[in-house]
TIGU-260491 format. One record per residue (C-alpha): residue number from 1; x, y negated, z. Coordinates in steps of 0.1 Angstrom, whole numbers, plus 5000, padded with zeros to 4 digits. Each point is the difference from the previous one (the first is absolute). Layout:
% TIGU-260491
<atom resi="NUM" X="X" Y="Y" Z="Z"/>
...
This chain:
% TIGU-260491
<atom resi="1" X="4777" Y="5144" Z="4918"/>
<atom resi="2" X="5010" Y="4973" Z="4978"/>
<atom resi="3" X="5028" Y="4971" Z="5008"/>
<atom resi="4" X="4987" Y="4972" Z="5013"/>
<atom resi="5" X="5008" Y="4969" Z="4976"/>
<atom resi="6" X="5025" Y="4975" Z="5021"/>
<atom resi="7" X="5015" Y="4975" Z="4973"/>
<atom resi="8" X="5027" Y="4975" Z="5013"/>
<atom resi="9" X="5003" Y="4968" Z="4970"/>
<atom resi="10" X="5031" Y="4988" Z="5004"/>
<atom resi="11" X="5016" Y="4970" Z="4978"/>
<atom resi="12" X="5013" Y="5027" Z="4975"/>
<atom resi="13" X="4981" Y="5033" Z="5002"/>
<atom resi="14" X="4968" Y="5018" Z="5015"/>
<atom resi="15" X="5014" Y="5023" Z="5026"/>
<atom resi="16" X="4978" Y="5025" Z="5006"/>
<atom resi="17" X="5001" Y="5035" Z="5026"/>
<atom resi="18" X="5008" Y="5029" Z="4987"/>
<atom resi="19" X="5000" Y="5029" Z="5030"/>
<atom resi="20" X="4976" Y="4998" Z="5030"/>
<atom resi="21" X="5028" Y="4992" Z="5021"/>
<atom resi="22" X="5007" Y="4974" Z="4980"/>
<atom resi="23" X="4969" Y="4987" Z="5002"/>
<atom resi="24" X="4998" Y="5002" Z="5038"/>
<atom resi="25" X="5031" Y="4983" Z="4999"/>
<atom resi="26" X="4985" Y="4973" Z="4984"/>
<atom resi="27" X="4970" Y="4994" Z="5017"/>
<atom resi="28" X="5019" Y="5000" Z="5031"/>
<atom resi="29" X="5021" Y="4970" Z="4984"/>
<atom resi="30" X="4968" Y="4982" Z="4997"/>
<atom resi="31" X="4987" Y="5007" Z="5032"/>
<atom resi="32" X="5032" Y="5001" Z="5031"/>
<atom resi="33" X="5023" Y="4968" Z="5005"/>
<atom resi="34" X="5029" Y="5029" Z="5002"/>
<atom resi="35" X="5003" Y="5034" Z="4982"/>
<atom resi="36" X="5021" Y="5026" Z="5003"/>
<atom resi="37" X="5005" Y="5022" Z="4969"/>
<atom resi="38" X="5023" Y="5031" Z="4999"/>
<atom resi="39" X="5007" Y="5023" Z="4975"/>
<atom resi="40" X="5019" Y="5015" Z="4972"/>
<atom resi="41" X="5017" Y="4985" Z="4973"/>
<atom resi="42" X="4980" Y="4993" Z="4963"/>
<atom resi="43" X="4964" Y="4993" Z="5023"/>
<atom resi="44" X="4998" Y="4963" Z="4992"/>
<atom resi="45" X="5009" Y="4990" Z="5041"/>
<atom resi="46" X="5019" Y="4971" Z="4986"/>
<atom resi="47" X="4982" Y="4992" Z="4968"/>
<atom resi="48" X="4968" Y="4996" Z="5012"/>
<atom resi="49" X="5009" Y="4977" Z="5032"/>
<atom resi="50" X="5023" Y="4977" Z="4978"/>
<atom resi="51" X="4963" Y="5005" Z="4975"/>
<atom resi="52" X="4975" Y="4991" Z="5033"/>
<atom resi="53" X="5024" Y="4970" Z="5006"/>
<atom resi="54" X="5005" Y="4983" Z="4962"/>
<atom resi="55" X="4958" Y="5002" Z="5003"/>
<atom resi="56" X="4999" Y="4981" Z="5037"/>
<atom resi="57" X="5024" Y="4976" Z="4987"/>
<atom resi="58" X="4980" Y="4998" Z="4970"/>
<atom resi="59" X="4967" Y="4996" Z="5021"/>
<atom resi="60" X="5013" Y="4971" Z="5022"/>
<atom resi="61" X="4996" Y="5025" Z="5028"/>
<atom resi="62" X="5036" Y="4999" Z="5008"/>
<atom resi="63" X="5024" Y="4970" Z="4992"/>
<atom resi="64" X="5034" Y="5024" Z="4995"/>
<atom resi="65" X="5011" Y="5032" Z="4994"/>
<atom resi="66" X="5029" Y="5014" Z="5020"/>
<atom resi="67" X="5018" Y="5026" Z="4990"/>
<atom resi="68" X="5021" Y="5020" Z="5024"/>
<atom resi="69" X="5025" Y="5028" Z="5000"/>
<atom resi="70" X="5029" Y="5017" Z="5024"/>
<atom resi="71" X="5033" Y="5001" Z="4984"/>
<atom resi="72" X="5009" Y="5032" Z="5011"/>
<atom resi="73" X="5008" Y="5031" Z="4979"/>
<atom resi="74" X="5020" Y="5026" Z="4998"/>
<atom resi="75" X="5019" Y="4986" Z="5026"/>
<atom resi="76" X="5014" Y="4968" Z="4983"/>
<atom resi="77" X="4993" Y="4966" Z="5020"/>
<atom resi="78" X="5006" Y="4967" Z="4984"/>
<atom resi="79" X="5029" Y="4990" Z="5015"/>
<atom resi="80" X="5020" Y="5025" Z="4983"/>
<atom resi="81" X="4988" Y="4994" Z="4968"/>
<atom resi="82" X="5017" Y="4975" Z="4979"/>
<atom resi="83" X="4986" Y="4969" Z="4979"/>
<atom resi="84" X="4981" Y="4967" Z="5009"/>
<atom resi="85" X="4972" Y="5011" Z="5030"/>
<atom resi="86" X="4969" Y="4995" Z="4968"/>
<atom resi="87" X="5024" Y="5031" Z="4983"/>
<atom resi="88" X="4999" Y="5019" Z="5028"/>
<atom resi="89" X="4967" Y="4996" Z="5009"/>
<atom resi="90" X="4983" Y="5006" Z="4964"/>
<atom resi="91" X="5002" Y="5040" Z="4998"/>
<atom resi="92" X="4982" Y="5005" Z="5027"/>
<atom resi="93" X="4970" Y="4979" Z="4991"/>
<atom resi="94" X="5003" Y="5009" Z="4966"/>
<atom resi="95" X="4965" Y="5015" Z="5000"/>
<atom resi="96" X="4985" Y="4977" Z="5018"/>
<atom resi="97" X="5006" Y="4980" Z="4969"/>
<atom resi="98" X="4994" Y="5027" Z="4977"/>
<atom resi="99" X="4966" Y="5002" Z="5014"/>
<atom resi="100" X="4990" Y="4963" Z="4997"/>
<atom resi="101" X="5017" Y="4999" Z="4963"/>
<atom resi="102" X="4968" Y="5023" Z="4991"/>
<atom resi="103" X="4975" Y="4975" Z="5015"/>
<atom resi="104" X="5013" Y="4967" Z="4993"/>
<atom resi="105" X="5015" Y="4981" Z="4971"/>
<atom resi="106" X="5031" Y="4996" Z="4997"/>
<atom resi="107" X="4994" Y="4960" Z="5000"/>
<atom resi="108" X="4976" Y="5000" Z="5027"/>
<atom resi="109" X="5025" Y="5024" Z="5019"/>
<atom resi="110" X="5029" Y="4977" Z="5002"/>
<atom resi="111" X="4979" Y="4969" Z="5011"/>
<atom resi="112" X="4985" Y="5020" Z="5022"/>
<atom resi="113" X="5037" Y="5008" Z="5014"/>
<atom resi="114" X="5012" Y="4962" Z="4999"/>
<atom resi="115" X="4972" Y="4989" Z="5016"/>
<atom resi="116" X="5000" Y="5024" Z="5030"/>
<atom resi="117" X="4967" Y="5010" Z="4994"/>
<atom resi="118" X="5017" Y="5039" Z="4993"/>
<atom resi="119" X="5031" Y="5011" Z="5025"/>
<atom resi="120" X="5015" Y="5031" Z="4996"/>
<atom resi="121" X="5031" Y="5008" Z="5024"/>
<atom resi="122" X="5013" Y="5022" Z="5026"/>
<atom resi="123" X="4983" Y="5011" Z="5031"/>
<atom resi="124" X="5028" Y="4980" Z="5022"/>
<atom resi="125" X="4990" Y="4969" Z="4987"/>
<atom resi="126" X="4969" Y="5003" Z="5014"/>
<atom resi="127" X="5011" Y="4994" Z="5035"/>
<atom resi="128" X="4986" Y="4969" Z="5020"/>
<atom resi="129" X="4973" Y="4991" Z="4973"/>
<atom resi="130" X="4966" Y="4995" Z="5002"/>
<atom resi="131" X="4979" Y="5011" Z="4968"/>
<atom resi="132" X="4967" Y="4983" Z="4998"/>
<atom resi="133" X="4976" Y="5002" Z="4972"/>
<atom resi="134" X="5024" Y="5027" Z="4985"/>
<atom resi="135" X="4996" Y="5036" Z="4985"/>
<atom resi="136" X="5034" Y="5017" Z="5015"/>
<atom resi="137" X="5005" Y="5031" Z="4988"/>
<atom resi="138" X="5026" Y="5024" Z="5013"/>
<atom resi="139" X="5018" Y="5026" Z="4977"/>
<atom resi="140" X="5015" Y="5031" Z="5007"/>
<atom resi="141" X="4998" Y="4996" Z="5038"/>
<atom resi="142" X="5007" Y="5032" Z="5011"/>
<atom resi="143" X="5035" Y="4987" Z="4997"/>
<atom resi="144" X="4986" Y="4972" Z="5027"/>
<atom resi="145" X="5015" Y="5006" Z="5035"/>
<atom resi="146" X="4973" Y="4999" Z="5030"/>
<atom resi="147" X="5011" Y="4964" Z="5010"/>
<atom resi="148" X="5004" Y="4986" Z="4962"/>
<atom resi="149" X="4964" Y="5016" Z="4996"/>
<atom resi="150" X="4987" Y="4976" Z="5031"/>
<atom resi="151" X="5020" Y="4975" Z="4989"/>
<atom resi="152" X="4979" Y="4999" Z="4966"/>
<atom resi="153" X="4973" Y="5006" Z="5011"/>
<atom resi="154" X="4997" Y="4970" Z="5026"/>
<atom resi="155" X="5011" Y="4975" Z="4976"/>
<atom resi="156" X="4963" Y="5003" Z="4983"/>
<atom resi="157" X="4981" Y="4963" Z="5006"/>
<atom resi="158" X="4966" Y="4988" Z="4994"/>
<atom resi="159" X="4980" Y="5012" Z="4968"/>
<atom resi="160" X="5027" Y="5026" Z="4991"/>
<atom resi="161" X="5002" Y="5030" Z="4988"/>
<atom resi="162" X="5024" Y="5031" Z="5003"/>
<atom resi="163" X="5002" Y="5033" Z="4979"/>
<atom resi="164" X="5028" Y="5026" Z="5016"/>
<atom resi="165" X="5010" Y="5023" Z="4973"/>
<atom resi="166" X="5023" Y="5032" Z="5007"/>
<atom resi="167" X="5012" Y="5036" Z="4989"/>
<atom resi="168" X="5011" Y="5017" Z="5036"/>
<atom resi="169" X="5018" Y="5031" Z="4978"/>
<atom resi="170" X="5024" Y="4979" Z="4984"/>
<atom resi="171" X="5017" Y="4979" Z="5032"/>
<atom resi="172" X="5029" Y="4984" Z="4995"/>
<atom resi="173" X="5010" Y="4987" Z="5034"/>
<atom resi="174" X="5033" Y="5013" Z="5019"/>
<atom resi="175" X="4995" Y="5036" Z="5019"/>
<atom resi="176" X="4981" Y="5000" Z="5031"/>
<atom resi="177" X="4988" Y="4969" Z="4993"/>
<atom resi="178" X="4959" Y="4998" Z="5006"/>
<atom resi="179" X="4983" Y="4987" Z="4969"/>
<atom resi="180" X="4975" Y="4966" Z="5011"/>
<atom resi="181" X="4974" Y="5014" Z="4976"/>
<atom resi="182" X="4997" Y="5033" Z="5015"/>
<atom resi="183" X="5004" Y="4985" Z="5037"/>
<atom resi="184" X="4971" Y="4973" Z="4992"/>
<atom resi="185" X="4971" Y="5023" Z="4992"/>
<atom resi="186" X="5002" Y="5017" Z="5036"/>
<atom resi="187" X="5002" Y="4962" Z="5016"/>
<atom resi="188" X="4969" Y="4986" Z="4981"/>
<atom resi="189" X="4979" Y="5031" Z="4992"/>
<atom resi="190" X="4975" Y="4980" Z="5021"/>
<atom resi="191" X="5001" Y="4967" Z="4989"/>
<atom resi="192" X="4967" Y="4987" Z="4986"/>
<atom resi="193" X="5004" Y="4976" Z="4969"/>
<atom resi="194" X="5026" Y="5024" Z="4981"/>
<atom resi="195" X="5002" Y="5032" Z="4978"/>
<atom resi="196" X="5026" Y="5029" Z="4993"/>
<atom resi="197" X="4989" Y="5013" Z="4962"/>
<atom resi="198" X="5024" Y="5038" Z="4993"/>
<atom resi="199" X="5000" Y="5007" Z="4968"/>
<atom resi="200" X="5015" Y="5030" Z="4989"/>
<atom resi="201" X="5010" Y="5022" Z="4968"/>
<atom resi="202" X="4964" Y="4997" Z="4986"/>
<atom resi="203" X="5003" Y="4961" Z="4996"/>
<atom resi="204" X="5030" Y="4998" Z="4978"/>
<atom resi="205" X="4994" Y="4986" Z="4970"/>
<atom resi="206" X="5033" Y="4990" Z="4991"/>
<atom resi="207" X="5008" Y="5033" Z="4975"/>
<atom resi="208" X="4984" Y="5034" Z="5006"/>
<atom resi="209" X="5034" Y="5014" Z="4999"/>
<atom resi="210" X="5006" Y="4974" Z="5033"/>
<atom resi="211" X="4970" Y="5020" Z="5013"/>
<atom resi="212" X="5014" Y="5035" Z="4998"/>
<atom resi="213" X="5033" Y="4990" Z="5013"/>
<atom resi="214" X="4984" Y="4985" Z="5033"/>
<atom resi="215" X="4976" Y="5033" Z="5000"/>
<atom resi="216" X="5032" Y="5020" Z="4996"/>
<atom resi="217" X="5020" Y="4980" Z="5027"/>
<atom resi="218" X="4972" Y="5005" Z="5023"/>
<atom resi="219" X="4995" Y="5031" Z="4997"/>
<atom resi="220" X="5040" Y="5006" Z="5007"/>
<atom resi="221" X="5003" Y="4974" Z="5031"/>
<atom resi="222" X="4960" Y="4995" Z="5010"/>
<atom resi="223" X="4978" Y="4974" Z="5001"/>
<atom resi="224" X="5016" Y="4966" Z="5001"/>
<atom resi="225" X="4987" Y="4992" Z="5037"/>
<atom resi="226" X="5016" Y="4996" Z="5031"/>
<atom resi="227" X="4997" Y="5032" Z="5023"/>
<atom resi="228" X="4998" Y="4980" Z="5033"/>
<atom resi="229" X="4969" Y="4982" Z="4986"/>
<atom resi="230" X="4971" Y="5016" Z="5022"/>
<atom resi="231" X="4977" Y="5025" Z="4978"/>
<atom resi="232" X="4970" Y="4982" Z="5008"/>
<atom resi="233" X="4990" Y="4962" Z="5009"/>
<atom resi="234" X="4977" Y="4973" Z="5002"/>
<atom resi="235" X="5023" Y="4979" Z="4982"/>
<atom resi="236" X="4989" Y="4975" Z="4977"/>
<atom resi="237" X="5020" Y="5023" Z="4975"/>
<atom resi="238" X="4977" Y="5006" Z="4962"/>
<atom resi="239" X="5018" Y="5021" Z="4977"/>
<atom resi="240" X="5002" Y="5011" Z="4967"/>
<atom resi="241" X="4993" Y="5038" Z="5007"/>
<atom resi="242" X="4965" Y="4985" Z="5018"/>
<atom resi="243" X="4988" Y="4984" Z="4968"/>
<atom resi="244" X="4989" Y="5031" Z="4983"/>
<atom resi="245" X="4962" Y="5008" Z="5004"/>
């Protein structure tokens, strides 16, 4: 069956779904207020979320884009890193800036950031805020704790949309610390108004070699799924596998 066309128009380029899993992802983002996208590296989780946010801003469906990442990777904490706060958080947020730069002209990006229309920030900076008329993206969500995930989800205000992305095979939390992304699937699986999309190695579009690497690791370690997840579920979960004809 031929892949259905879905085009996202941003300020700089048109973005298209390149796999059935990506198509299901984009359809969910357009339809639901909250979408969780779980999958391996190279599947376009972050890029498609940012493209959807930029498109929504262009169409005036939202008044602001907020891109968020937990500042925890490989055991490093911000307090122990040298330099000013901006210098400390920049390496964690760089992938989000990279995606923005592909979708916005440099001058527009700088202007929107100076006007606080586009904001890129560590997850910790979201506490106590209410985000109205915003398209909010939480990237690397596998590195959130359950408390941080709850805090993030409860920031959404009127007219807002959230996309949460992550790869549960690349968790950098301290040993024994549960991932908020894994836990939230069980907590919210029966809640209306949101979707869980699962992408697989078949949706890897970054590089054919990346797809083969993901396949090799899955053969060694097994698919990147939580073993505690029920084998059968009536949740709102959609999966890339379910898109096969």
